[in-house]
C-alpha positions in Angstrom: 106.8 84.8 -18.5 103.7 86.4 -16.8 101.5 88.9 -18.2 99.9 91.4 -15.8 97.1 93.5 -17.7 94.7 96.5 -16.6 92.5 98.7 -18.3 93.6 102.4 -17.8 91.2 104.7 -19.6 90.7 103.3 -23.0 93.8 101.4 -23.2 95.0 97.9 -22.2 98.4 98.2 -20.6 100.6 94.9 -20.2 103.5 94.4 -18.1 105.4 91.0 -18.8 107.6 89.5 -16.1 108.2 86.6 -13.9 105.4 85.5 -11.6 107.3 86.5 -8.4 107.5 90.2 -9.5 103.7 90.5 -9.2 104.0 93.1 -6.6 106.3 95.4 -8.7 104.3 95.1 -11.8 101.3 96.1 -10.2 103.1 99.1 -8.7 104.0 100.0 -12.3 100.7 99.7 -13.4 99.5 101.9 -10.5 102.3 104.4 -11.7 100.7 104.4 -15.4 97.3 104.9 -13.9 98.5 108.0 -11.8 100.2 109.6 -15.1 96.9 108.8 -16.6 94.9 110.6 -13.9 97.6 113.5 -14.2 96.5 114.1 -17.9 99.2 112.2 -19.7 97.9 110.4 -23.0 98.5 106.8 -23.0 100.1 105.9 -26.3 103.5 104.4 -28.0 106.6 105.7 -26.7 105.3 107.4 -23.9 107.7 107.2 -21.0 106.7 106.4 -17.4 108.9 106.6 -14.3 108.7 103.9 -11.6 111.2 103.4 -8.8 113.5 105.9 -10.5 113.7 103.6 -13.6 112.0 104.7 -16.8 109.7 102.5 -18.8 108.6 102.9 -22.3 105.2 102.1 -23.8 105.1 100.1 -27.0 102.1 99.5 -29.2 101.9 95.9 -29.7 98.7 94.4 -31.3 96.3 96.9 -29.9 98.0 96.9 -26.5 100.5 99.0 -24.6 103.4 96.9 -23.6 105.7 98.4 -20.9 109.4 97.8 -21.5 112.3 98.6 -18.9 116.0 99.0 -19.5 118.3 96.5 -20.2 121.3 97.8 -18.1 123.6 95.2 -19.6 123.4 97.0 -22.9 124.1 100.6 -21.4 120.4 101.6 -21.0 119.0 100.2 -24.3 115.2 99.4 -24.2 114.8 95.7 -23.0 112.6 94.8 -26.0 113.0 91.0 -25.7 112.1 90.6 -21.9 109.6 93.3 -21.1 109.9 94.9 -18.0 111.9 91.8 -16.4 115.3 93.3 -15.6 114.1 96.5 -14.4 111.4 95.2 -12.1 114.0 92.5 -10.8 116.2 95.5 -9.7 113.2 97.1 -7.9 112.1 93.7 -6.3 115.7 93.4 -4.9 116.0 96.9 -3.4 112.7 96.9 -1.9 113.7 93.5 0.0 116.7 94.8 1.3 115.1 98.1 2.6 112.2 96.4 4.1 114.4 93.7 5.6 116.4 96.6 7.0 113.1 98.0 8.6 113.0 101.2 6.2 110.7 102.6 3.5 112.6 102.3 0.1 113.9 105.4 -1.2 114.6 104.8 -4.9 117.4 106.8 -6.5 116.9 108.1 -10.2 118.8 105.7 -12.6 120.6 108.9 -14.1 121.4 110.4 -10.7 125.0 110.6 -9.7 127.2 108.9 -7.1 130.8 108.6 -5.8 132.3 105.2 -6.7 135.9 104.3 -5.6 137.3 101.9 -8.2 139.0 99.8 -5.8 135.7 98.9 -4.4 134.9 96.7 -7.1 138.0 94.6 -6.4 138.5 94.3 -2.7 136.5 91.6 -0.8 134.5 93.9 1.3 133.1 97.4 0.4 131.2 100.0 2.4 128.3 101.9 0.8 127.1 105.1 2.6 124.2 107.4 1.7 124.2 111.1 2.7 121.1 113.5 2.2 121.6 114.4 -1.7 123.0 117.9 -2.3 120.9 118.3 -5.5 118.2 116.7 -7.5 120.5 114.7 -9.7 122.5 113.5 -6.9 121.5 110.0 -5.2 123.7 110.8 -2.3 125.7 107.5 -2.4 129.2 106.8 -2.1 130.8 103.4 -2.6 134.3 102.6 -1.3 136.4 100.0 0.4 136.3 99.2 4.1 140.0 100.1 4.8 141.7 103.5 5.6 143.8 103.3 2.3 140.8 102.6 0.5 139.2 105.3 1.9 141.9 107.6 0.5 141.7 106.5 -2.8 140.6 108.7 -5.7 136.8 108.7 -6.2 135.1 109.5 -9.4 131.7 110.4 -10.1 129.4 108.0 -12.1 125.7 107.2 -12.4 123.1 104.7 -10.7 122.6 103.2 -14.0 126.3 102.3 -14.5 126.3 100.4 -11.0 123.0 98.5 -12.3 125.4 97.7 -15.3 128.8 96.9 -13.6 127.8 95.7 -10.1 124.2 94.4 -9.7 125.2 93.2 -6.2 125.5 97.0 -5.1 122.6 97.8 -6.8 120.5 96.0 -4.0 121.4 98.6 -1.3 120.7 101.6 -3.3 117.0 102.0 -2.1 118.2 102.5 1.5 117.1 106.0 2.9 119.8 108.8 3.4 121.6 108.1 6.8 121.9 104.4 6.0 125.2 102.6 5.5 125.9 98.8 4.3 129.1 96.6 4.4 129.0 94.0 1.7 131.1 91.1 0.5 131.3 89.5 -3.1 128.1 87.4 -2.2 126.7 88.6 0.9 125.5 91.5 2.8 127.5 91.6 5.9 125.7 94.5 8.0 123.5 97.5 7.6 123.1 100.4 10.0 120.5 102.7 10.3 121.0 106.6 10.6 121.3 106.1 14.3 123.9 103.6 14.1 121.7 100.5 14.9 122.5 97.2 13.3 119.1 96.7 11.4 120.2 93.8 9.0 118.2 90.6 9.3 120.0 87.6 7.8 118.0 84.4 6.5 118.7 81.2 8.3 121.7 79.9 6.1 123.4 83.3 6.4 122.9 83.4 9.8 124.5 80.0 10.0 127.4 81.5 8.2 127.9 84.6 10.1 127.1 83.5 13.5 126.8 85.4 16.8 128.5 88.7 15.8 125.5 89.6 13.5 123.0 88.9 16.2 124.8 90.9 18.9 124.7 93.8 16.8 121.1 93.8 16.3 118.1 95.6 18.0 115.6 93.8 19.7 113.0 94.6 16.8 115.3 93.1 14.6 115.8 90.0 16.5 112.0 89.6 16.8 111.6 89.4 13.3 114.7 87.2 12.6 113.1 84.8 15.3 110.0 84.6 13.1 112.0 84.0 10.0 114.1 81.1 11.8 111.0 79.6 13.2 109.5 79.6 9.8 112.8 77.9 8.3 112.5 75.3 11.0 109.0 74.2 10.3 108.7 74.8 6.7 110.1 72.2 4.2 109.3 74.8 1.4 110.4 78.0 -0.4 112.9 79.6 2.1 115.6 76.8 2.4 115.5 74.7 -0.7 115.0 70.9 0.3 118.0 69.6 -1.7 119.9 66.7 -0.6 123.3 68.3 -0.9 122.1 71.3 1.6 120.5 68.8 4.0 123.2 68.6 6.5 124.0 72.4 6.2 120.4 73.1 6.9 120.3 71.1 10.1 123.6 72.6 11.0 122.0 76.1 10.4 119.4 75.2 13.2 122.0 74.1 15.6 123.8 77.6 14.8 120.6 79.6 15.4 119.9 77.8 18.6 123.3 78.7 19.9 123.1 82.2 18.7 119.5 82.6 20.0 120.9 81.2 23.4 123.7 83.8 23.5 121.6 86.8 22.5 119.0 85.6 25.1 121.7 85.6 27.6 122.9 89.0 26.7 119.5 90.6 27.0 118.8 89.0 30.4 122.1 90.1 31.9 121.2 93.6 30.9 117.6 93.0 32.6 115.6 93.0 29.2 113.4 90.2 28.7 112.4 89.3 25.1 109.4 87.0 24.8 109.8 86.2 20.9 113.5 85.2 21.7 112.5 83.0 24.4 109.9 81.2 22.2 112.5 80.7 19.8 114.7 79.1 22.0 112.0 76.9 23.2 110.9 75.9 19.6 114.5 75.3 18.8 115.0 72.9 22.1 111.8 71.1 20.8 113.2 70.5 17.4 116.5 69.2 18.6 115.0 67.1 21.5 114.4 63.1 21.0 111.6 63.0 18.6 112.0 66.4 17.4 112.6 67.5 13.6 116.3 67.7 13.9 116.9 65.2 16.9 120.4 63.5 16.5 121.7 65.8 14.0 125.3 67.0 14.4 125.8 70.7 14.5 128.9 72.1 12.7 132.1 73.0 14.8 131.9 76.7 13.8 129.5 77.6 17.0 132.2 76.7 19.7 132.7 80.4 20.0 129.0 80.9 20.8 129.6 78.3 23.5 132.5 80.1 25.0 130.2 83.2 25.0 127.7 81.5 26.9 130.0 80.2 29.3 131.4 83.7 29.9 128.0 85.0 30.5 127.6 82.7 33.3 125.1 80.5 31.3 127.1 77.5 32.3 124.1 75.1 32.1 123.0 76.3 28.5 126.8 76.3 27.4 127.0 72.6 28.3 123.7 71.7 26.9 124.7 73.0 23.4 128.2 71.4 24.0 126.7 68.0 24.6 124.4 68.1 21.3 127.2 69.6 19.0 128.9 66.6 17.6 128.5 62.8 17.1 130.1 60.7 19.9 133.8 59.5 19.5 134.6 62.1 16.8 137.7 64.5 17.0 135.3 67.2 17.3 134.0 65.8 20.6 137.4 65.1 21.9 138.0 69.1 21.3 135.0 70.0 23.0 136.1 67.8 25.9 139.3 69.9 25.8 137.0 73.0 25.9 135.2 71.5 29.1 138.6 71.2 30.7 139.4 74.7 30.0 135.9 75.9 31.6 137.0 73.7 34.7 140.4 75.4 35.0 138.4 78.8 34.8 136.7 77.6 38.0 139.7 76.3 39.8 138.0 72.8 39.3 141.3 70.9 38.6 139.6 67.5 39.3 136.9 68.2 36.6 139.8 69.4 34.0 141.5 66.0 34.6 138.5 64.0 34.0 137.6 65.9 30.8 141.2 65.6 29.4 141.2 61.8 30.2 137.9 61.3 28.2 139.4 63.2 25.4 142.6 61.2 25.3 140.6 58.0 25.4 138.8 59.3 22.0 141.7 60.6 20.4 145.1 59.1 21.9 147.3 60.4 19.5 147.0 64.1 20.4 150.2 65.5 21.9 148.5 68.8 23.0 145.9 67.1 24.9 148.5 64.6 26.7 150.6 67.7 27.5 147.8 69.6 29.0 146.8 66.5 31.0 150.0 66.3 32.5 150.3 70.2 33.3 146.9 70.0 34.9 147.7 67.0 36.9 150.9 68.7 38.1 149.1 71.8 39.1 146.6 69.7 41.0 149.3 67.7 42.9 151.3 70.8 43.8 148.0 72.6 45.3 147.7 69.8 47.8 147.6 71.2 51.4 150.1 68.5 52.5 153.3 67.4 50.9 152.3 64.9 48.2 153.7 61.6 48.0 156.2 61.3 45.2 154.0 58.4 43.5 151.7 61.2 42.9 153.8 62.3 39.9 153.8 59.3 38.4 150.8 60.0 36.1 152.0 63.5 35.5 155.3 62.1 34.1 153.4 59.5 32.1 151.3 62.1 30.3 154.3 64.2 29.6 156.1 61.3 28.0 153.2 60.4 25.8 153.0 64.0 24.7 156.9 63.9 24.0 156.5 60.6 21.9 153.8 62.3 19.9 155.4 65.5 18.9 156.1 64.3 15.4 152.7 64.0 14.3 151.3 67.0 16.1 149.3 69.4 14.0 148.4 66.6 11.5 145.4 65.4 13.5 141.8 66.9 13.2 141.6 67.3 16.9 144.9 69.6 17.0 143.4 71.9 14.2 140.1 72.0 16.4 141.9 72.9 19.5 144.0 75.6 17.6 140.8 77.3 16.5 139.8 77.2 20.2 142.8 78.4 21.5 141.4 78.9 24.9 143.6 81.1 27.3 143.3 78.6 30.2 144.6 75.6 28.0 147.0 77.0 25.3 147.0 75.6 21.7 150.2 77.2 20.9 152.5 75.6 23.6 156.1 74.8 22.6 158.4 72.0 23.2 160.1 74.1 25.7 156.8 74.0 27.9 156.7 70.7 27.7 160.5 70.0 28.8 160.1 72.6 31.4 156.8 70.9 33.2 158.6 67.6 32.7 161.6 68.6 34.5 159.8 70.0 37.4 157.6 66.8 37.6 160.8 64.6 37.8 162.5 66.8 40.0 159.3 66.8 42.4 159.2 63.0 42.1 162.9 63.0 43.2 164.0 61.5 40.0 166.8 63.7 40.0 169.1 62.0 37.4 166.0 62.1 34.9 165.4 65.4 35.9 168.9 66.5 34.9 168.8 64.9 31.6 165.3 66.7 30.8 166.9 70.1 32.0 170.0 69.5 29.9 167.8 68.6 26.8 166.1 71.8 27.6 169.3 74.1 27.6 170.6 72.4 24.4 167.4 72.9 22.7 166.7 76.4 23.9 170.0 77.9 24.9 168.7 81.7 24.5 166.0 81.1 27.0 166.7 82.4 30.6 164.0 80.0 32.0 165.9 77.1 30.5 169.1 77.8 32.4 167.1 78.5 35.5 165.4 75.3 35.4 168.7 73.5 35.2 169.8 75.5 38.2 167.0 74.3 40.5 167.7 70.4 39.3 171.5 71.2 40.3 170.4 72.8 43.5 168.5 69.5 44.3 171.4 67.6 43.5 173.6 69.7 46.0 175.9 70.7 43.2 175.8 74.5 44.6 178.8 75.8 42.7 177.7 74.5 39.3 174.1 75.8 40.3 175.3 79.3 40.9 177.3 79.3 37.4 174.0 78.3 35.7 172.0 81.1 37.4 174.6 83.4 36.2 174.0 82.4 32.6 170.2 82.6 33.2 170.7 86.2 34.6 172.9 87.0 31.5 170.2 85.8 29.2 167.5 87.7 30.6 169.4 91.0 30.1 166.9 93.6 28.7 164.1 96.0 29.7 161.9 94.5 32.1 158.2 94.0 31.2 155.5 96.1 32.6 153.0 93.0 32.9 153.2 92.0 36.6 153.2 88.3 35.7 156.0 88.6 33.3 157.7 91.0 35.5 157.9 88.0 38.2 159.2 85.6 35.7 161.9 88.3 34.6 163.0 88.5 38.3 163.0 84.9 39.1 166.7 83.9 38.2 167.8 87.0 40.5 165.7 85.5 43.4 166.9 82.1 42.8 170.6 83.0 42.8 169.8 85.5 45.9 168.4 82.2 47.7 171.2 80.2 46.9 173.8 82.7 47.8 172.0 83.0 51.2 172.2 79.2 51.6 176.1 79.4 51.1 176.3 82.2 53.6 177.4 85.1 51.2 175.1 87.7 53.0 176.0 90.7 51.0 175.8 89.2 47.7 172.5 87.6 48.5 171.0 90.7 49.6 172.0 92.6 46.7 170.4 90.0 44.3 167.3 90.0 46.4 167.0 93.9 46.2 167.2 93.8 42.7 164.6 91.0 42.2 162.2 92.8 44.7 162.8 95.9 42.4 161.8 94.2 39.4 158.8 92.4 40.9 157.8 93.1 44.5 155.6 90.2 44.6 158.7 88.1 45.2 158.5 89.2 49.0 156.1 86.7 50.1 158.1 83.7 49.3 161.3 85.0 51.1 160.4 83.7 54.6 158.8 80.4 53.5 162.0 79.7 51.5 164.4 77.5 53.6 167.2 78.8 51.6 166.8 82.1 53.3 166.6 80.6 57.1 170.1 81.8 58.0 169.1 85.3 57.0 165.7 85.6 58.3 166.8 88.0 61.2 168.8 90.2 59.0 167.7 93.7 59.3 168.5 94.8 55.7 166.7 91.7 54.4 163.8 92.5 56.5 163.5 96.1 55.5 163.6 95.0 51.5 160.7 92.5 52.4 158.7 95.2 54.3 159.1 97.9 51.5 158.1 95.3 48.9 155.1 94.2 51.0 153.9 97.8 51.4 154.2 98.5 47.4 152.2 95.5 46.6 149.5 96.3 49.1 149.4 100.1 47.6 149.3 98.8 44.1 146.3 96.6 45.1 144.3 99.5 46.8 
C-alpha cells in the first residue's frame, strides 16, 4: 500500500492505494484542491466527489485520509483499504474509455440504469449508453444480445449496484453517450462509437484469441494504435505479456496470429486503395521476428488462424497466404497434413488439378490413415483424367481406384484422427470434409466403369443401391453400369426406379436442378438408343424443362445418334439453348 500525500491549505491530505493507481490518486488530490479553492473547509467527514464516486475525509493522526466506498458491502465506507477499491474502478473505466479513443464520462455512483436480469447469466451481454434524460440518469441500459433477451423485462437499479454485483460490467460505464459494448464473461468483444465505428483495441493475447474479425471492424486509427501495442509485445519481455513459462507457447502463437491478422487487414486496405504505413511497418517487424535468427524463429503457430489464410487467398494475396501456411506448424504434424489439404483446395479453385494432386499426395505421406484425404485424392485424380482432351488410357484410372480403395478401407477410423478434425474445421467448399460413403461409392463406380472393369463397377453400384436405396443417384449410377454391360432392359427398369425416387419439387439452384433432371435425360438417351422415339422425346422434353443446360449434351451423346435429324428433338434443343443464353445475359 502506497501513500500519496499533498499539503492543501493548512491540511495534509493522504490517499492510500496501490502504486499503479498513482494517476487516479493524484486526480483525487486535484479534486480535493479544487473543493478547497471553491471555499470548502477541509476537515473530518467532508465528502469529495471524484469520477462520480464520493470519497470521505477521516482525521487520523493529524492528517486527512481519504476513504472511498467498499461496494461489496453495499456502499459502506472502505475504512480498511483507504481509497483502493474505488480508485480501481476509476482506473479500469478510464483504461477502457481511453483505449476506445474516448474521453471518460463517469456516471454518478447513485445514478440509475436499466438492467435486464438475464444479462447476468448469458454468455454475452450488450451495454448501450444513451443521452441521460435527467441528472440522476446514467443513460446506460444492460441486456442480452439476442432478441429474446431484448424483450425481457428491465428494471431500474443504480450504478453502485452494478459495481457491487458485476464489476466486469462496471469497466464500460465511463464510455460516453452514444457508445455501446458487447462483453463476454471475461472479455470485451467489441466497442462501437456513436458513429458505429469499431473502436476497441485488443491487447496481443486477446487479439490472438479473437483474431481477424476484430481487426476487420477496426478503423485505421485504431489499427495504428493496435500496431504500436503489438510491436511492443514482440520487443518487450516485460509487463504487458508476463514471461511465465506456461504462457511461452501461447505468447509465440499470439505473434503468429498477429502476423496473419496484420497481413489480412493490410490486404483489405490495399484492396480498397488505402495504404497504412503503420500497418506495413508492423508486418515488416513481424516478418523479421519470425525469420531465421529472429526472436520467434521456428515457433509453431496455432491452427486457429487458418481462416486468416483462407481470407488472404480469397483477397488474391496468394504469396502471403503461402508464406503464412509454410510457417504455421511443425513439419510432419497432423496440422501440416491438413494445411496441405488446404493447399489442394486452393489449387482446385485455380483449376490446377496437378497441383492439388501433388499437395494431397504429400498429405497422405504424412498421415496415411486419413480416409478424407485418400477420398479427395481419388476424386481429384478422376477429375484430372476426365478433363484430358484425348480419351485417356484405361490404365490412367488405376491410381484413382487405388485411392478410393484406401479410403474405403479406412472408413472405420474416420473421425478419430487429428487431421480429420482439422479438415472438418476447414470445410473448404472445393474439398468437402462432410463427404459420405455414398460419395465414395459413386466416384469409385465411375472410375471402375471408365477403366473397363465392369464386373467390379457393377458390384460397387449394387453396394451403393443396397446401402442408399432412397437416393435417386444410386439407381442412376447402377443404370449407367448396366448400359455399359449392354443390359438395356435391366437399365430401363433401374432408370424407372431412379425417376421414382426423384419425385418431388425440383430445386431452384441450376446445378441441383441438373442433377434432378439427370435420370430423365439418361432414360431418354437409352430409349433413343433402343429406337423408342416418342418416349425418348417425351423424357427429353421433361429433362430440358427441369434443366435446359442438358441441351449441350444431346448431340454429343452417341445414344441420340438415330434421332439427330428428328425435327421435334431439334426444336427442343434449340428452345433450351435460347433459354440458357437468355439466362446468362
